[in-house]
N, C-alpha and C positions, 0 to 999 in steps of 0.2 A: 375439078375438085377430086382430090385423090381418094377414090374408093370409099366414099362416105355412104353409110346406109341412110335410109329415109329417116330413121329415128335419130341418128347423129345430126343430120341436117336440121331436123325440127328443133333439137336442143340448141344448136348453134344460132338458129334464127331468133331464139328468145333472149340471147345474151345482151346485156347492157353494161357489163363490167368484165374486164380482164385483170386478174390478179397475177402478178409475177413474183417469183422468187428471184434472188439476185445471184448468189454464188452457184455456178453451174447452169444457170439459165440465161441471165443477162451477161454473165461472164463465163469463161470456160472452166471456172471452178478453182483455178490455181490462185494461190495467194502469194503476193510478192511483198517482201519487207526489206527496207534498207537497213544499214547497220545501226541506225538510230530507232528502229522499230516503226518507221513510217510505212503505212500500207499503201500499195498501188493496185488499182484494178484496171482492166482493159475492157472497154465496151465496143461493140460493133456498130458502126454508123448505120448499117441497114436496119438493125433492130430499132435504133432511135427513130429513123424515118418511118418505119412501120408503126411505131407507137403514135407518132404525130398524125399519120393518116387515119389510124383507127379512131383516135380521139375526134378528128374532124368528121368522121363518118357517124359519130354519135355514141360510140362505145367508150365508156370511161375506163381509165387504166389506174391501177394501184400497185404498190410494191409492199410486200411483207417479207422481211429478212430476219433470220436468226441472229445475224451479226450487225454491228454498227460500223458505218464508214462514212466519213465526210464526202468521199468521192461519189458515193451513191446519192447522197442528198444533192450534191452539185449537178450530177448528171440528170437526175429527175427534174430538178428545177429548170435546167436548160431545155427540157422536153415539155415543160408545162404540167408535169405530173405532181399534184399536190398531196395525193394520198400516199404518203411514204411512212411506213411503220418499220422501224429498225430495232434490233435487240429483242425480238420476240421468238424465242425458241419454241414456245407453245403458241402457235399462230392462230389458234381458235378465237381468242378474245379479240384480236385485231380484225379478223374476218367478220365477226359479229358486229363490231363497231362500224366498220365500213358499210356493211349492209344496212345498218340502222341509219347512219348518216345520209346515205343515198336513197333511203326508203325502197330498198330492193329485197327480193327474196333470194334465197340461196340458188335456186334454179336459174336465176338471171345472171349468175356469175360463172366465169370459167377461171381455172387456175392452171398455171404452167409450173411444173416442178421437175426436180431431178433426183431427190433423195427422200428417205423415209420421213424426215421432218416435215415434208410437204403433204404427206398422206392425209392428215386430219382435215386439211382444207380441200384437197383434191377430191376426197370422198364425200364431202358435204356440198361441194359446188355442183352446179348443173352440168358442168362439163369439165373433165380433167384431161389436160395435155401433159405428156411427158416428152422431154427432149430426147433425141436419138441416143445419147450416151448416158441416159438416166440409169439409176440402180434398177436391177431386174424386177424387184418387188414393186417399184413405182410403175414401170412399163407394163407389168401384168395387170395393174389396177386402173390404168389410164383408159380414157375413152378413145384417145388417138395419140399416136407418137409421131413426132416430127422426123423428117429425113435428115435434118441438119442437127449437128451437136450444139449443146448450149454454148453461148458466147460467140457463135460463128454464124448467126443469122437465123437461129431457131425461132426467136420471138417474131421476126419479120414473117417467117413462114406461117406462124399462127395468126398474126394480124391479117395477112393476105387471105388466108383461108376463111376467117370470120367474115371479112368484107365480101369475098366471093359468094359465100352462102347467103349472106344478108342482102346481096344485090347492090352493094355500094362500091365495089371495087372499080367497076368501069367508070363511074362518076368521078372517083378519085383520080383515076388514070387520065381522064380527059384534061386535067390541069397540066399535064406534061406532054400532050400531043399537039 
């Protein structure tokens, strides 16, 4: 586990929910549009598998995005993620609703973000992750920064770290050995 303090490990052990931003976290942040205005997003397969493994380990996953995209809904549906909140530039209300629906406290949730729109949740959650290429203000305020940029496996890095700290990674790995 990459240089985590005892305090960081204790906070991660309490996590029951991982909340993800989309653009810049689950994607590399670039937006592709065709001539008809249709939007395309690129998701990394390792991030998707990390989400599946984390959910199997007992940690729920949610998405809160400031933008709306059908491709996000389809990708999350394929991963079994039901808690998908899109079109929420002010993400605090969605955060509160998710916590209430899951009967969790803020300290039981982690958030992965890349830009200042993510700070309101990141600063309220029990643990804040920033992707490697996040805005400097987000990285300064995060509890931990990934080594991997957003959209290129950063979410998998976070999922693996949570499972390692919570002691579930080896059990998940046994399914593949």
